[in-house]
Structure formats: C-alpha cells, structure tokens
C-alpha positions in Angstrom: 41.0 -31.7 105.7 38.9 -30.5 108.7 39.8 -31.5 112.3 37.7 -34.4 113.8 35.2 -33.1 116.3 36.0 -35.0 119.6 34.2 -35.1 122.9 35.7 -36.1 126.3 33.7 -38.1 128.9 35.3 -37.9 132.4 37.0 -34.7 133.5 39.3 -35.9 136.2 43.1 -35.6 136.7 44.1 -37.7 133.7 41.8 -35.7 131.4 43.1 -32.3 132.5 46.8 -33.3 132.7 47.1 -35.4 129.6 44.1 -35.7 127.3 43.1 -32.1 126.8 46.7 -30.8 126.3 47.4 -33.7 123.8 44.2 -33.0 121.8 45.0 -29.3 121.6 48.7 -29.8 120.7 47.8 -31.6 117.5 45.8 -30.8 114.4 43.8 -34.0 113.9 41.2 -33.3 116.6 39.1 -30.3 117.8 37.8 -30.6 121.4 34.2 -29.4 121.2 32.6 -30.7 124.4 33.0 -32.5 127.7 30.8 -34.6 130.0 31.3 -35.1 133.7 31.9 -32.9 136.8 32.8 -29.6 135.2 36.2 -28.2 136.0 36.8 -24.5 135.4 38.4 -23.1 132.3 38.5 -26.0 129.8 36.9 -23.7 127.2 34.1 -25.9 125.8 30.6 -26.7 126.9 30.3 -29.3 129.6 27.3 -31.6 130.2 26.5 -33.5 133.3 25.2 -36.4 131.2 27.2 -37.9 128.3 24.0 -38.6 126.4 23.2 -34.9 126.4 26.6 -34.2 124.8 25.9 -36.8 122.2 22.5 -35.3 121.4 23.9 -31.7 121.2 27.0 -32.3 119.0 27.7 -34.1 115.8 30.8 -35.8 117.1 33.2 -37.8 115.1 35.0 -39.3 118.1 34.9 -39.5 121.9 37.4 -40.2 124.6 36.3 -42.1 127.7 38.5 -41.1 130.6 36.0 -42.2 133.3 36.8 -44.9 135.9 36.6 -48.3 134.2 33.4 -49.6 135.6 30.9 -47.5 133.5 33.1 -47.4 130.3 31.4 -50.4 128.7 27.9 -49.0 128.9 29.1 -45.5 127.8 31.1 -46.9 124.9 28.1 -48.9 123.6 26.0 -45.8 123.5 28.6 -43.9 121.4 29.4 -46.8 119.1 25.7 -47.4 118.4 25.4 -43.6 117.9 27.9 -43.6 115.1 30.9 -42.2 117.1 34.5 -43.7 117.1 35.7 -44.4 120.7 39.1 -44.1 122.5 39.2 -45.9 125.8 41.6 -44.8 128.4 43.3 -47.8 130.0 42.4 -50.3 131.4 39.7 -50.4 128.6 36.8 -51.6 130.8 36.1 -53.8 133.8 36.3 -57.3 132.2 37.6 -59.2 129.3 34.0 -60.0 128.2 33.2 -56.3 128.0 36.3 -55.7 125.9 35.5 -58.6 123.5 31.9 -57.3 123.1 33.0 -53.8 122.3 35.4 -55.1 119.6 32.5 -57.1 118.1 30.1 -54.1 118.4 32.6 -51.8 116.6 32.7 -54.4 113.8 29.0 -54.6 113.5 28.5 -50.8 113.5 31.5 -50.0 111.3 33.0 -47.8 114.0 36.6 -47.6 115.4 37.4 -48.5 119.0 40.9 -47.9 120.3 42.4 -49.2 123.6 44.8 -46.5 124.7 47.7 -48.2 126.4 49.5 -44.9 126.5 52.8 -46.1 128.0 53.4 -48.1 124.8 53.6 -44.9 122.8 56.7 -43.6 124.3 59.5 -43.6 121.7 61.7 -45.4 124.2 59.3 -48.4 124.5 59.0 -48.6 120.7 62.7 -48.6 120.2 63.2 -51.2 123.0 60.5 -53.4 121.4 62.4 -53.6 118.1 65.4 -55.2 120.0 63.4 -57.5 122.3 61.1 -58.8 119.6 64.2 -59.7 117.6 66.5 -61.0 120.3 64.0 -62.4 122.8 63.8 -61.7 126.5 65.9 -63.9 128.8 65.2 -62.0 132.0 62.9 -59.2 132.9 62.3 -57.4 136.2 59.5 -54.9 136.8 59.4 -52.3 139.6 56.3 -50.1 139.7 56.3 -48.1 142.9 54.3 -44.9 143.7 52.0 -43.2 146.2 48.3 -43.7 145.6 47.4 -40.6 147.4 49.5 -38.5 145.1 48.1 -39.9 141.8 44.6 -40.7 143.0 43.9 -38.2 145.7 40.6 -38.9 147.5 39.5 -41.4 144.9 37.7 -44.3 146.5 36.6 -46.2 143.3 40.1 -47.6 142.9 39.6 -49.7 146.1 36.1 -50.9 145.2 35.1 -54.0 143.3 36.1 -53.4 139.6 38.5 -50.6 140.6 41.8 -52.6 140.0 43.7 -51.1 143.0 47.4 -51.0 142.4 46.9 -52.5 138.9 45.2 -49.3 137.8 48.8 -48.0 137.3 50.5 -51.3 137.3 48.7 -52.2 134.1 50.9 -49.6 132.4 53.9 -51.8 133.2 52.1 -54.9 131.9 51.1 -53.1 128.7 54.8 -52.4 128.1 55.8 -56.0 129.0 53.3 -57.4 126.5 54.5 -55.0 123.8 58.2 -56.0 124.4 57.6 -59.8 124.5 57.1 -61.7 121.2 55.7 -64.6 123.4 52.5 -64.8 125.4 53.1 -64.0 129.0 51.5 -66.2 131.7 51.2 -65.9 135.5 53.1 -68.4 137.5 52.2 -67.0 141.0 51.0 -63.8 142.7 50.7 -62.4 146.2 48.2 -59.5 146.7 48.3 -57.3 149.8 44.8 -56.0 150.2 43.9 -52.4 150.9 42.1 -51.8 154.2 38.9 -51.5 152.3 39.3 -55.2 151.5 38.4 -55.3 147.8 41.5 -54.4 145.9 45.3 -54.8 146.3 47.5 -51.9 147.4 50.6 -54.0 146.6 51.4 -57.1 144.6 54.3 -59.4 144.0 53.9 -61.3 140.7 55.9 -63.9 138.8 55.4 -63.9 135.1 56.5 -66.6 132.6 57.4 -66.7 128.9 57.8 -70.2 127.5 61.3 -69.8 126.2 62.8 -67.9 129.2 64.9 -70.0 131.6 63.4 -68.3 134.7 60.2 -66.4 135.6 60.1 -62.6 135.4 59.5 -60.8 138.7 57.2 -57.9 139.0 56.6 -55.7 142.1 53.8 -53.2 142.4 53.3 -51.0 145.5 51.1 -48.0 146.0 52.5 -47.3 149.5 55.8 -46.0 148.2 57.1 -42.7 149.6 59.5 -40.5 147.7 60.2 -40.4 144.0 58.3 -42.8 141.9 60.1 -45.9 140.5 58.7 -47.1 137.3 61.4 -49.3 135.9 61.7 -52.4 133.7 65.1 -54.1 133.5 65.6 -56.5 130.6 68.3 -58.8 129.3 67.9 -60.4 125.9 69.1 -63.8 124.8 71.8 -62.0 122.7 73.1 -60.4 125.9 71.8 -56.9 125.3 70.9 -55.1 128.6 68.0 -52.6 128.4 66.6 -50.4 131.1 63.3 -48.6 130.7 62.8 -45.9 133.4 60.2 -43.2 134.2 57.3 -45.4 133.0 58.9 -46.1 129.7 59.9 -42.5 128.9 63.7 -43.2 129.1 65.8 -46.0 127.6 69.3 -47.1 128.3 71.0 -49.8 126.2 74.1 -51.5 127.7 74.4 -48.6 130.2 74.2 -45.8 127.6 71.3 -43.4 127.6 69.4 -43.2 124.3 67.9 -39.9 123.3 64.2 -40.4 122.8 61.1 -38.2 122.8 58.6 -38.6 125.7 55.4 -37.7 124.0 53.1 -40.7 124.7 49.7 -38.9 124.7 50.3 -36.8 121.5 51.6 -39.9 119.8 48.5 -41.8 121.1 46.2 -39.3 119.4 48.2 -39.5 116.2 47.6 -43.2 116.2 43.9 -42.7 116.9 43.6 -40.4 113.9 45.4 -43.0 111.8 43.0 -45.7 112.9 40.0 -43.6 112.1 41.4 -42.7 108.6 42.0 -46.5 108.0 38.6 -47.5 109.6 40.5 -50.0 111.7 40.1 -50.8 115.4 42.8 -51.7 117.9 41.6 -53.2 121.2 44.4 -55.3 122.6 43.2 -56.9 125.8 46.5 -58.7 126.8 47.4 -56.4 129.7 43.8 -56.7 131.0 44.0 -60.5 130.6 47.2 -60.6 132.7 45.5 -58.8 135.5 42.5 -61.1 135.3 44.9 -64.1 135.5 46.7 -62.6 138.5 43.3 -62.2 140.3 42.5 -65.9 139.5 45.9 -67.3 140.8 46.8 -64.9 143.6 47.0 -65.4 147.3 45.3 -62.6 149.2 47.3 -61.3 152.2 
C-alpha cells in the first residue's frame, strides 16, 4: 500500500518541531509539499499560496498548522478540492466554523480531524481509562509557561481570534475533557488581559462537573519564568490519585511513576491514517467550547 501524499500549510515552529518529524517518522504519509513562508531545508517544494500547492500536487491529505483565524477558509478549499484535512489545535476560530467544517466533510465525503495532540500521549490515554471508570472527585490544572519562549515575536496570539494564553491552555482543556465522562461547564473565570488589550495573558478558571462535590480549579499563565509547569492533579471517587505532568507526557498513580511513551504527534498521525482508511471524521469541539464559555462568563482584569 502506497504512502498517502500529504501537504503542510503553515511552516512555523510547530510544523518544524513536531509535524514534519512525525510525518517522516512513520510510513503512512509522504510529505510532498508545503505552503507558507519558506524555511530552509525541509526538502520539498514550498509555495507562497496554498491554492498553488493544491493545483500542483494530487494530494491525499493536508495539515493546517497556520494560526487559527484563516483555517476555516483554507480547510473549505481543500475539502471541496477532494483532500482530507488535519487541523492543528484549536481547530479554527469559532464553534460555528468547526460545526460547518464537520458538515462540509460529510457533504463532500472527506475526512476532517481535529488534532488535540496532547490527548495522544500514552499517559493521558491510560489515565482516562481510570477516570472514566472511577469518576473525577477533584481536579486541579496548572499550565504555566513563557509566551516569548513558545511564541517568539508572534503578535497574532494577542489579536482578536488569537486565543492568548488559551492557545496553549486549550491543551489542558483537551486533556480534561478526555478524562471526564461528564460534560464540563464553567462556573467562573478571571482573565488578565495582555497589554495589547484583546487577549488574556493569564486566567483563573473554575470548572464544574455535575457529580463532583466542588469545582475544579485551573490556572493558566504565560508570564511564568523558569521551567514550564504543565500539570493536572486528579483524585477519583474511588480514592485513586493521578498526576499528569509535562503536558500529559508523564503519569503517576498513587505516587508511583508509570512507564509510558511520549509520542503524541506520531500517534496523532497514526490516528489520522486510521480515520482516512475508515473514511471517518473526528472533530471534537469540546475544548474550544470551554474556551468560548470562559470568554462569555469571564471578568476582564
């Protein structure tokens, strides 16, 4: 069986650090072209315009690793052009856009996949088996990093539609919604706005699950100095204590470290290949819905 011919739109840090190595580490896909600002040495033709790439290559699939604002428009072009689409998180800018892409994929017979990559750590998948069975009594999220390290010089994150601290914080919410068997709702939120005034640089959020005796606290901060702290601390109704660290890459159960693989992006591409073979889409918008609910309920500081 031949490898699927895949293109990549958006050639920034996440594409270079994660997507290209993951594509090339597997056998399901062959990277044949890119579109965006051309970095040196990626070894395939690069087009300034994604439409030129679509015209030049008979693509089976495409990855959209652009900022979220243009993704909806770009995804429509590829779906209508007969190409299956993988969307880097956070899918697109709005819930309406995500819903329309799911409907369009159904109408065109294409596959669209929302790539909540943090869910594909083995540690998260093993934790979810326990939490889905035993339920979550308490959960605390701590997602602290330095924006200038992970988004150096990028201004779109502070603009309308850029998500601010939730560009990374949505990874935590994608894990939380994977762990919880219940719908999570927003009880309250405080957003500390960036000096640009459009998006939050920090947030304190209280989430709620219907059966839990108290709300779940989540703290997000892009002003953090020093080593990143991407942790989720959970206790189930059965009393099991789980700690997910390093963004879901490491799991401890009742204080004992569990040996797991940290290969989220290669596993993500395995799942994309599986969905394409099954002709099935997966566009879970729950993490995006939580952020939208936060924006609707939050106080701006």
